[in-house]
Steps between C-alpha positions, in 0.01 A plus 500: 500500500522611866718802567828438682595756764875467428443573131272790582765647738773452241295692236428780752872528585590508133239768435647717777849455350389593147284791619810640681705446188255626237221682688148364483435662163815363340470149643389212280338176608750309287792645700317431829444141391865456411612653830272253686612203288151427378315546170287801429180298492560401862529867597163564331350200679610626845442869457313582180630816337808709579273759655353240736853388598617859550199564728582192709863604535406860579248397767741263672783757490277780624369300794854455614648839414230770511485534881854641483404762238303736722587493869217636712616782732497393860483714815836650576638449145685806381473625142853404408442138615182485289686609184781260567261208568307566180805533273690208647191280520407574142853434365542186704162364393514582131852370450354157580243534221619785276235418235224637729534875419493438124209261535301747708572783256392282207179394670424855607541616138321218317266340755440752784177330598677165548790648702268590793364152507848351495620730784197416714550126436864523582505720810138561591509872427583755231735797504237765550381323816851491636541862413178597677625338819853633492483848341338667807765356729785612274341845460493539879865390528600756239292778656661449836850513353413805291378674818833415659687643202679175420314416175371713222128478402419241245202332333478135612396383154798673340726350771371149442535523121854634533604228747342223293650629173852516644462156649358323199707661224797262515272202452296632208806650335736208570576429129586865446721509810669176396581655164621829651699360790583148395300340784483126524294326768771533769580865437131594472425349843810680638349821358168424676690434829651847471174664390292362793738688734554817297148569371326555839770753593463673164120529541516614862766763432293634209203553734684692771476885501 
């Protein structure tokens, strides 16, 4: 039976919806099939296993979203603008595919050798190569500001981990936040709107002398 593009697209859209709802580890092919309005055998026919489907969804999402995750410093960019661009770009990107952080963490834990292949397939590079290009630039930006007395000294690796952790936490902890604060979809996105403005200021203020 030839594969129909509309059916394939409907299954992919259903998978994205279920992955957002359940996370990739909690999703079941039966639920994805029901969301798509097809039987489970058809999902297997188009995509094979759930892992194969998750990889396809991840790669397509990453190709669209990952360029916003790590803005490359450009000449004339000030440190505060870099922090703001990273935080806001990350939040804006991940809120479109909030299953991505959980999927990456799961792959990094259980299949670290496969994650590098997935990343290279999706975006043509891996995090360590991005870090190798950007760290020296950020280090120079920080050193100049430290010499001016407007920033305190910091390790770039520690800075990146802190910024990423603060940016990603609402997505990986969304069920806990929903239980604690009563978030539904609307109030969670309102929280993200507020966070994308407040978090850069919080980080920048914490780094000033």
